[in-house]
C-alpha positions in Angstrom: 72.5 45.9 169.2 70.6 43.2 167.4 68.5 40.5 169.1 69.0 36.9 168.0 65.7 37.1 166.2 66.8 40.2 164.2 70.1 38.5 163.3 68.3 35.4 162.2 65.8 37.5 160.2 68.6 39.2 158.3 70.2 35.9 157.5 66.9 34.5 156.2 66.6 37.5 153.8 70.0 36.7 152.5 69.4 33.0 152.1 66.0 33.5 150.4 67.7 35.6 147.7 70.6 33.2 147.3 68.2 30.3 146.6 69.3 28.4 143.5 67.3 26.6 140.8 64.5 24.6 142.5 65.1 25.8 146.1 61.6 26.8 147.1 60.7 29.6 149.5 59.0 28.0 152.5 58.3 29.0 156.1 59.3 27.2 159.3 56.3 24.8 158.8 57.4 23.9 155.3 54.6 25.9 153.7 55.3 27.9 150.5 55.6 31.6 151.0 56.2 32.3 147.3 52.9 34.1 146.8 53.9 36.5 149.6 57.5 37.0 148.5 57.4 36.9 144.7 58.3 40.3 143.4 58.0 40.9 139.6 60.8 42.6 137.7 58.1 45.0 136.4 55.3 46.7 138.2 51.9 45.0 138.0 53.4 41.5 137.7 53.9 42.2 133.9 56.5 39.5 133.5 54.4 36.9 135.2 51.3 37.9 133.2 53.2 37.6 129.9 54.6 34.2 130.9 51.1 33.0 131.6 49.9 33.6 128.1 49.2 30.5 126.0 52.4 30.9 124.0 55.8 29.2 124.1 58.0 31.5 126.1 61.8 31.9 126.2 63.1 33.5 129.4 66.6 34.8 128.7 68.9 35.9 131.5 72.3 35.3 133.2 72.7 33.2 136.3 70.8 34.5 139.3 68.4 36.8 137.4 65.3 34.9 138.7 64.4 32.4 136.0 63.8 29.6 138.4 61.8 31.7 140.8 59.5 32.7 137.9 59.1 29.0 137.0 58.1 28.2 140.6 55.6 31.1 140.6 54.3 29.9 137.2 53.8 26.3 138.6 51.8 27.8 141.5 49.6 29.8 139.2 49.0 27.0 136.7 47.9 24.6 139.5 45.2 27.1 140.4 43.9 27.3 136.8 41.3 24.8 135.5 42.5 22.7 132.6 46.2 23.3 133.0 49.0 20.9 134.0 52.5 22.2 134.6 55.5 19.9 134.3 59.0 21.0 135.4 62.1 19.5 134.0 65.6 20.4 135.2 67.4 19.7 131.9 70.9 20.0 133.3 70.3 17.3 135.9 68.5 15.0 133.4 71.4 15.5 130.9 74.1 14.7 133.4 72.4 11.6 134.7 71.6 10.4 131.2 75.2 10.6 130.1 76.3 8.5 133.0 73.7 5.8 132.2 74.2 5.7 128.4 74.7 1.9 127.7 76.2 0.5 124.5 73.8 -1.5 122.4 75.9 -4.0 120.5 73.6 -4.1 117.5 74.4 -0.5 116.8 78.1 -1.1 116.1 77.2 -2.0 112.5 75.9 1.5 111.9 78.4 3.8 113.8 82.1 4.1 114.4 83.1 4.3 118.1 83.1 8.1 118.3 79.7 8.6 116.6 78.2 5.6 118.5 79.0 7.3 121.8 77.5 10.5 120.6 74.4 8.7 119.3 74.0 6.7 122.5 74.3 9.8 124.7 71.7 11.6 122.6 69.4 8.6 122.7 69.8 8.3 126.5 69.1 12.0 126.9 65.8 11.9 124.9 64.8 8.7 126.8 65.4 10.5 130.2 63.5 13.6 129.3 60.4 11.7 128.0 60.6 9.4 131.0 60.6 12.4 133.4 57.6 14.0 131.7 55.7 10.7 132.1 56.7 10.4 135.7 55.7 13.9 136.4 52.2 13.3 135.0 52.0 10.1 137.0 53.0 12.0 140.2 50.3 14.6 139.6 47.4 12.6 138.2 46.1 11.4 141.5 45.7 15.0 142.7 44.0 15.9 139.4 41.5 13.0 139.7 40.7 14.1 143.3 39.8 17.6 142.0 37.4 16.5 139.3 36.1 13.1 140.5 33.1 14.9 142.1 32.1 16.4 138.8 32.8 13.6 136.4 31.9 9.9 136.7 33.5 7.0 134.9 37.1 8.0 135.5 39.1 4.9 136.0 42.1 5.7 138.2 43.8 2.3 137.6 43.5 2.5 133.8 45.0 5.9 133.7 47.8 4.7 135.9 48.4 1.7 133.6 48.5 3.9 130.5 51.1 6.1 132.1 53.2 3.1 133.2 53.0 1.6 129.7 54.5 4.8 128.3 57.3 4.8 130.9 58.0 1.1 130.2 58.1 1.6 126.4 60.5 4.5 126.6 62.7 2.7 129.1 62.7 -0.7 127.3 65.7 -1.0 125.0 64.2 -4.0 123.3 61.1 -2.0 122.3 63.4 0.7 120.9 65.6 -1.9 119.2 62.6 -3.3 117.3 61.9 0.3 115.9 65.5 1.3 115.5 67.0 -1.5 113.4 64.5 -1.2 110.5 65.1 2.6 110.4 68.9 2.3 110.4 68.8 -0.5 107.8 66.6 1.7 105.6 69.0 4.6 105.9 72.0 2.4 105.3 70.4 1.0 102.2 69.7 4.5 100.8 73.3 5.4 101.5 74.6 2.3 99.9 72.7 3.0 96.7 74.0 6.6 96.7 77.5 5.4 97.4 77.3 2.8 94.6 76.2 5.5 92.1 79.1 7.7 93.2 81.5 4.8 92.8 80.3 4.0 89.2 80.7 7.7 88.3 84.2 7.6 89.8 85.1 4.5 87.8 83.9 6.1 84.5 86.0 9.2 85.2 89.0 7.2 86.3 88.8 5.1 83.0 88.6 8.2 80.9 91.6 9.9 82.7 93.6 6.7 83.4 93.2 7.3 87.2 92.8 4.6 89.9 89.2 4.1 91.1 88.1 5.5 94.5 88.0 1.9 95.9 91.6 1.4 94.8 92.5 4.7 96.4 90.7 4.0 99.7 90.8 0.3 99.9 87.7 -2.0 100.1 86.0 -2.6 103.4 82.7 -2.4 105.3 81.5 1.1 105.7 79.6 2.3 108.7 76.8 4.9 108.3 78.3 7.5 110.6 82.0 7.9 111.0 85.2 9.2 109.3 84.2 7.4 106.1 80.5 7.7 106.5 77.8 10.2 105.9 77.5 12.0 109.3 74.5 14.4 108.9 73.0 16.2 111.8 69.6 16.6 110.2 69.4 12.9 109.4 70.4 11.9 112.9 67.6 14.1 114.2 65.1 12.4 111.9 66.3 9.0 113.1 65.6 10.0 116.7 62.2 11.4 115.8 61.2 8.1 114.2 62.8 5.9 116.9 61.0 7.7 119.7 57.8 8.0 117.6 57.3 11.6 118.7 53.9 12.0 116.9 52.7 8.9 118.7 53.9 10.3 122.0 51.9 13.5 121.5 48.7 11.6 120.7 49.1 9.4 123.8 49.8 12.4 126.0 46.7 14.1 124.7 44.6 11.0 125.2 45.6 10.5 128.8 45.4 14.2 129.8 42.0 14.7 128.1 40.6 12.0 130.5 41.9 14.2 133.3 40.2 17.3 131.7 43.6 18.8 130.9 43.5 21.0 127.8 46.8 22.8 128.3 50.1 20.9 129.1 52.8 23.4 130.0 56.4 22.1 130.2 58.9 24.3 132.0 62.5 23.6 131.0 65.1 25.0 133.4 68.9 25.2 132.9 68.7 24.3 129.1 71.8 26.4 128.4 73.9 24.5 131.0 74.2 21.5 128.6 76.8 21.5 125.8 75.9 23.1 122.4 75.4 19.9 120.5 73.1 18.4 123.1 71.2 21.7 123.3 70.5 21.7 119.6 69.6 18.0 119.7 67.2 18.6 122.6 65.4 21.4 120.9 65.2 19.8 117.5 64.0 16.3 118.7 61.9 17.1 121.7 60.9 20.7 122.1 60.2 21.8 118.4 58.2 18.7 117.5 56.1 18.6 120.7 55.5 22.4 120.3 54.7 22.4 116.6 52.8 19.1 116.2 50.5 19.2 119.2 47.8 21.7 117.9 48.4 24.2 120.7 48.0 21.5 123.4 51.7 21.6 124.6 53.5 24.9 125.3 57.0 25.4 126.6 58.5 27.9 129.0 62.2 27.6 128.5 65.1 29.2 130.5 68.2 30.2 128.4 71.4 32.1 128.9 72.0 35.1 126.6 73.9 33.9 123.5 72.8 30.3 124.1 69.4 30.3 122.6 68.3 27.8 119.9 64.9 28.1 118.2 65.4 25.1 115.9 62.2 24.7 113.8 60.1 26.7 116.2 58.8 29.9 114.5 60.5 32.8 116.4 57.4 34.9 115.5 55.3 32.7 117.7 57.5 32.8 120.7 57.3 35.3 123.5 61.0 36.3 124.3 61.5 37.9 127.7 64.9 39.3 128.6 65.6 39.4 132.3 68.9 41.2 132.3 68.9 44.9 133.3 69.3 46.8 130.0 67.5 44.3 127.7 64.5 44.2 130.0 63.9 47.9 130.9 64.9 49.4 127.6 61.9 47.6 126.0 59.4 49.6 128.1 60.8 53.1 128.8 64.3 53.8 127.6 64.4 57.2 129.4 63.9 55.5 132.8 66.0 52.4 132.6 68.1 52.8 135.7 65.1 54.3 137.6 63.0 51.3 136.9 65.8 48.9 137.8 66.3 50.7 141.2 62.6 50.5 141.7 62.7 46.7 141.4 65.7 46.6 143.9 63.6 48.7 146.3 60.5 46.5 146.0 62.5 43.2 146.3 64.6 44.2 149.3 61.7 45.9 151.1 59.4 42.9 150.6 62.0 40.4 152.0 62.9 42.6 155.0 59.3 43.3 155.8 58.5 39.6 155.8 61.5 38.3 157.7 62.3 41.3 159.9 60.8 44.5 161.2 62.2 46.6 158.3 65.3 47.3 156.3 66.1 50.6 157.9 67.0 48.9 161.2 70.1 47.4 159.7 71.6 50.1 157.4 73.3 53.4 158.1 72.3 55.0 154.8 69.4 56.9 153.3 66.9 54.6 151.5 67.4 56.2 148.1 71.2 55.9 148.3 70.9 52.4 149.7 68.8 51.0 146.8 70.9 52.7 144.2 74.0 51.2 145.7 72.5 47.7 145.8 71.5 48.1 142.2 75.1 49.0 141.3 76.7 46.2 143.1 74.2 43.6 141.8 73.1 45.0 138.5 69.6 43.9 139.5 70.5 40.2 139.9 68.6 38.9 143.0 71.1 36.1 143.7 74.0 38.6 143.9 72.0 40.7 146.3 71.6 37.6 148.4 75.4 37.0 148.5 76.1 40.6 149.3 73.7 40.4 152.2 75.2 37.1 153.4 78.7 38.7 153.5 77.3 41.7 155.4 75.7 39.4 157.9 79.2 37.9 158.5 81.1 41.2 158.6 78.6 43.5 160.4 75.3 42.0 161.7 76.7 39.2 163.9 78.8 42.0 165.6 75.8 44.2 166.2 77.0 46.9 163.8 74.9 48.9 161.4 75.9 48.5 157.8 77.6 51.5 156.0 77.9 52.1 152.3 81.6 51.2 152.4 80.6 47.9 154.0 78.4 47.1 151.0 81.2 48.1 148.6 83.7 45.8 150.4 81.1 43.0 150.3 81.0 43.5 146.5 84.8 43.0 146.3 84.5 39.8 148.3 81.7 38.6 146.0 83.8 39.3 143.0 86.8 37.5 144.4 85.0 34.4 145.7 82.2 33.9 143.1 83.3 35.6 139.8 87.1 35.7 139.6 87.8 32.5 141.6 87.2 30.1 138.8 89.4 32.2 136.4 92.2 32.2 138.9 92.1 28.5 139.5 91.0 27.2 136.1 94.7 26.4 135.4 94.2 23.2 137.4 91.0 22.1 135.6 90.7 19.2 133.2 90.0 21.5 130.2 90.7 21.1 126.5 93.4 23.2 125.1 90.9 25.3 123.3 89.0 25.9 126.6 92.3 27.0 128.2 93.0 29.3 125.2 89.5 30.8 125.5 90.0 31.5 129.2 93.4 33.0 128.4 91.9 35.3 125.9 89.1 36.4 128.3 91.6 37.1 131.0 93.7 39.3 128.7 90.6 41.2 127.6 89.4 41.7 131.2 92.9 43.0 132.2 93.1 45.3 129.2 89.7 46.8 130.1 90.8 47.4 133.7 94.1 48.8 132.7 92.5 51.3 130.3 90.0 52.4 133.0 92.8 53.0 135.5 94.7 55.0 132.8 91.7 57.2 132.0 91.2 57.9 135.8 94.9 58.9 136.0 94.6 61.2 133.0 91.5 62.9 134.4 93.1 63.3 137.8 96.2 64.9 136.3 94.2 67.1 133.9 95.6 65.4 130.8 92.0 64.9 129.6 90.6 68.4 129.5 87.1 69.9 129.1 84.2 70.5 131.4 83.0 66.8 131.0 85.9 65.5 133.2 86.0 66.2 136.9 89.4 65.8 138.7 87.6 65.3 142.0 85.4 62.5 140.6 87.4 60.8 137.8 84.7 58.3 136.7 86.0 55.6 134.3 83.9 52.5 135.1 82.0 52.4 131.8 83.2 52.0 128.2 81.7 51.5 124.8 82.4 49.2 121.8 81.1 49.1 118.3 78.1 46.7 118.1 79.9 44.3 115.8 82.6 43.8 118.5 80.1 42.6 121.1 80.8 38.9 120.3 84.3 39.2 121.8 83.1 40.1 125.2 79.9 38.1 125.4 81.5 35.6 127.8 82.7 38.3 130.1 79.1 39.6 130.3 77.6 36.1 130.8 79.9 35.7 133.8 79.1 39.1 135.3 82.5 40.7 134.8 80.7 43.4 132.8 77.1 44.3 132.2 75.4 46.0 129.2 74.3 49.4 130.3 73.0 51.4 127.3 72.9 51.7 123.5 73.8 54.9 121.8 75.5 56.5 118.8 79.0 57.6 119.5 80.7 60.8 118.4 81.4 59.3 115.0 77.7 58.5 114.5 78.2 54.7 114.8 76.0 52.5 116.9 77.7 51.4 120.1 76.9 49.4 123.2 77.9 50.8 126.6 79.1 48.4 129.3 79.9 48.9 133.0 82.7 47.0 134.8 81.5 44.8 137.8 81.3 47.1 140.9 83.5 44.8 143.0 86.2 44.6 140.2 86.1 48.4 139.9 86.4 48.9 143.7 89.2 46.4 143.9 91.2 48.4 141.3 90.3 51.9 142.7 88.2 52.7 139.6 85.5 55.3 140.4 82.2 53.8 139.4 79.4 55.8 137.8 79.3 59.2 136.0 78.6 62.8 136.9 74.9 63.5 137.6 73.0 65.9 135.3 71.6 66.0 131.8 74.8 67.6 130.5 76.7 64.4 131.3 74.3 62.0 129.6 76.8 61.3 126.8 79.8 61.0 129.2 80.7 57.5 128.2 80.4 57.9 124.5 83.4 60.3 124.6 86.3 59.0 122.5 88.5 58.0 125.4 85.9 55.4 126.4 85.9 53.7 123.0 87.5 50.4 123.8 86.8 48.7 120.5 90.5 48.9 119.3 91.7 47.7 122.7 89.6 44.6 122.6 90.5 43.9 118.9 94.2 44.2 119.7 93.8 41.6 122.4 92.0 39.3 120.0 94.7 39.7 117.4 97.4 39.1 119.9 96.2 35.7 120.8 93.9 34.5 117.9 95.0 32.5 114.9 92.7 31.5 112.1 94.1 28.4 110.3 93.3 25.3 108.2 92.7 22.3 110.4 94.5 20.0 107.9 98.1 19.7 109.3 99.4 19.0 105.8 98.0 22.3 104.6 98.1 24.5 107.7 97.3 27.8 105.8 97.0 30.8 108.1 94.3 33.4 107.4 94.2 37.1 108.2 91.3 38.9 109.8 90.6 40.5 106.4 90.0 37.1 104.9 87.4 36.1 107.5 84.5 37.5 105.4 85.4 35.2 102.5 85.6 32.3 104.9 82.1 33.0 106.2 80.9 32.8 102.6 82.5 29.4 102.2 81.3 28.2 105.6 84.9 28.1 106.8 86.2 25.7 104.2 89.9 26.1 103.2 90.1 27.2 99.6 93.4 25.2 99.2 92.3 21.8 100.5 88.6 22.2 101.4 89.3 21.2 105.1 87.6 23.0 108.0 89.1 26.3 109.0 89.4 26.7 112.8 90.1 29.6 115.2 92.6 28.9 118.0 94.1 31.1 120.7 97.9 31.3 121.2 99.0 30.5 124.7 100.4 33.6 126.3 104.0 33.0 127.7 102.8 34.0 131.2 99.9 31.6 131.0 102.2 28.9 129.6 104.3 29.3 132.8 101.2 28.9 134.9 100.4 25.7 133.1 103.8 24.4 133.8 103.4 25.2 137.5 99.9 23.6 137.4 101.3 20.4 135.9 102.9 19.7 139.3 99.4 19.2 140.7 97.0 16.5 139.4 94.3 18.1 137.2 90.7 18.0 138.4 87.3 18.4 136.8 85.3 21.7 136.7 82.8 20.4 139.1 85.5 19.3 141.6 87.1 22.7 141.3 83.8 24.5 142.0 83.2 22.4 145.1 86.7 23.0 146.4 86.4 26.7 145.9 83.1 26.7 147.8 84.6 24.6 150.7 87.6 26.9 150.8 85.3 29.9 151.4 83.5 28.2 154.3 84.8 28.8 157.9 83.6 25.4 159.1 82.4 22.0 157.7 79.2 22.1 155.7 76.5 19.6 154.5 76.3 18.6 150.8 73.0 20.5 150.5 74.7 23.7 151.6 77.4 23.2 148.9 74.8 22.2 146.3 73.0 25.5 146.7 76.1 27.4 145.9 77.5 25.5 142.9 74.2 24.7 141.1 74.3 20.9 141.5 72.0 18.6 143.3 73.2 17.4 146.7 73.5 13.7 145.6 76.0 14.7 142.9 77.9 16.8 145.4 78.2 13.9 147.9 79.4 11.6 145.1 82.1 14.0 143.9 83.2 14.7 147.5 83.5 11.0 148.2 85.8 10.6 145.2 87.9 13.6 146.2 88.2 12.2 149.7 89.0 8.5 148.9 91.0 8.9 145.7 92.6 12.3 145.8 92.7 13.5 149.4 91.3 16.9 148.6 88.2 16.8 150.8 87.7 15.7 154.4 84.4 13.9 155.2 83.2 13.9 158.8 81.5 10.5 159.0 80.6 10.9 162.7 77.3 12.4 161.7 74.6 11.5 159.2 74.5 13.1 156.7 78.2 13.8 156.4 79.8 17.2 156.7 82.6 18.2 154.3 85.6 20.5 154.6 88.6 21.1 152.4 92.0 19.4 153.1 95.3 21.1 153.1 96.0 19.4 149.7 92.7 20.8 148.4 93.7 24.3 149.4 96.5 24.3 146.8 93.9 24.5 144.1 92.3 27.7 145.6 94.8 30.3 144.8 92.5 33.3 145.5 
């Protein structure tokens, strides 16, 4: 039914929507087609226009919502604008490479214990790497900038500008230069702490003499004291101040302004992608030592466009009132503009996006689907919740199941593809995380999320059963269409299901007041998860059903809290104390910043290991544990019917191809989990029989 050209066109639509991070949209000649294919989440390119304002902008959205595509479009637009220079930084990649290259500087041992030294060095290396990439990006672009303005301005010295940039790179890359700045700063801090410590010791001696108690030195024992460690003065704000002085951030700003003013650049826009992919401490350090100072001290010269995940946003010392915050997830975006047409506007985007791609790569979307356009776009919205990357995966599965066989795609085909997406891309990591090199707390957190997810699904199935059997009465419920895919929770309980939403198990759908007049958030279960469990997705049509999901049976607050109580324990971290706290005591702990009232130690929250999960862990111990990145690559290889290149894997697991190749080499040579086909260059990779044991889908 389809020509080779039509099959290829369909595949190109799918691949263009699956693009990850920096994968540009190009034609067969390598020319960018971004201008032709960019589709804004709002009519009239409203998102793009807001991002182009001369303000620092936070783009907040889950994976696949289009943050990187917006960044690519912004770069294109800024390069057309006079006086603007965009600079893109993939923060996740920079962070990973900087951690691998953090080298111990022996002279620092005097100031840090081993743990704090490693932490300091990794932070130091990270800041070095970010600043170096910024300088290198300017160096890469300055020749083109000179070419644009050389006809209008005389006296521009290309070699001197090149030399200035190189000097900046060398200064930031030269540890001897940093050492000459670092030592006096650390000595000064140590001197201040020594004076403070001496004063405290004298006070302690006076008190001890009065009360006939041993002095603190007699209690602790004498010895050299490092600045940062178990016996030191670890202070996050002070460490940040040290970094700011060591890297001379104000001096950096002045040098950047000087160089770029020679190139007639009056606006330097730094686009930071994947910031939320780094760990929490590194994220705060990054914002506090790089982003906030450059943003606040540059007199409007430097502005940032930053991509965050929901719940992983850190303003630091940036004034939130001066930041444009743009939410890209379905409800948060469309509720800001017209709350009465949220779903309608979302489906409109789905329509515009798919129509644009199919018109560019094929002769129209209607040639491939056996469904009315309105029903088709509504279904694609439901299976993807407006996430372009998910649409791409769904289309890719449909290409494999229908298009290559010459079949038109039915609505049931799309639904089945959503189940496959759920199994392979959402649930796969949960199912196989047992084998990961995770901390015990990470294992407990995953256990808790699994239990909450299963409780949500079980309750939805039970409501469906009750509606079908007539146990839930009233005109609201329809036996022929027992909808139970949505639920609501009290707003204050949202924090317990944030991770499920971040990972696309559920999606926020609406905000309302429930029957008891309390503010609640309504969520929907992932379409593939619902379909897999025979849960009927949606609600009856008509204004009389607008409050369907705020009926009392759909209040899941107590269900979620019961799961939390079943596995959560709040306790003092001091094993000699070990006091256990109840949920009712949590408010008091918040007031004391989670300090134990008995011994002043930190109070922590842990999750009990469920007996069933404990059995899984015992089974898993029979297999060597692997890293998260290794697991993600194995899961991707397991889903492939034939060997693939590193670049193909990279596009699916959000890593660069060099890192994928390195990990695959290790899994081949040291663990026997991957097979590398060395008969071709570059290599192709497939999963070994041993590797398949980790992919219990």
